[in-house]
C-alpha positions in Angstrom: -26.4 16.3 3.9 -25.1 13.4 5.9 -22.5 13.7 8.7 -19.4 11.6 9.3 -21.3 10.0 12.2 -24.2 8.9 10.0 -21.7 7.4 7.5 -19.9 5.5 10.3 -23.2 4.2 11.7 -24.3 2.9 8.3 -20.9 1.3 7.6 -20.7 -0.2 11.1 -17.4 1.5 11.9 -16.2 4.5 14.0 -16.1 8.0 12.8 -12.3 7.8 13.0 -12.3 4.9 10.5 -14.4 7.0 8.1 -12.0 9.8 8.5 -9.0 7.5 7.9 -10.6 6.3 4.7 -11.4 9.8 3.4 -8.0 11.2 4.3 -5.9 8.1 3.6 -4.1 8.7 6.9 -3.9 5.1 8.0 -4.3 1.7 6.6 -7.9 0.4 6.8 -9.0 -3.1 6.3 -10.3 -3.6 2.7 -13.7 -4.8 3.8 -14.2 -1.9 6.1 -13.0 0.6 3.4 -15.5 -0.9 1.0 -18.3 -0.5 3.6 -17.3 3.1 4.2 -17.2 3.9 0.5 -20.7 2.3 0.0 -22.1 4.3 3.0 -20.6 7.5 1.6 -22.3 6.9 -1.7 -25.6 5.9 -0.1 -25.8 8.9 2.2 -24.4 11.5 -0.2 -21.8 12.5 2.3 -19.4 15.1 1.0 -16.4 16.7 2.7 -16.0 20.4 2.6 -13.3 20.1 -0.1 -15.6 17.9 -2.2 -18.9 19.7 -1.8 -19.0 20.5 -5.5 -17.3 17.3 -6.7 -17.3 13.5 -6.4 -15.7 11.3 -3.8 -12.0 12.1 -3.7 -9.7 9.8 -5.6 -8.0 8.9 -2.3 -11.2 6.9 -1.4 -11.1 5.1 -4.7 -7.5 3.9 -4.5 -6.9 4.1 -0.7 -3.5 5.8 -1.2 -2.3 9.1 0.1 -1.0 11.5 -2.5 1.0 13.5 0.0 4.7 13.7 0.0 6.4 11.4 2.5 3.6 8.8 2.6 
């Protein structure tokens, strides 16, 4: 299984940017977000909460579903 660092290296971004895309905690440039999404798919990266599922919806629509955001 790939690490967040491997995804970041493949996408040409920092691990923090990968985290922001996954968690939707900050606005990320569309082009960088797309590179991160592609790298996630190519590496098979999965977060602990998605180990049995697909990439979280937050990655697909780049919006947070938390109250207050």
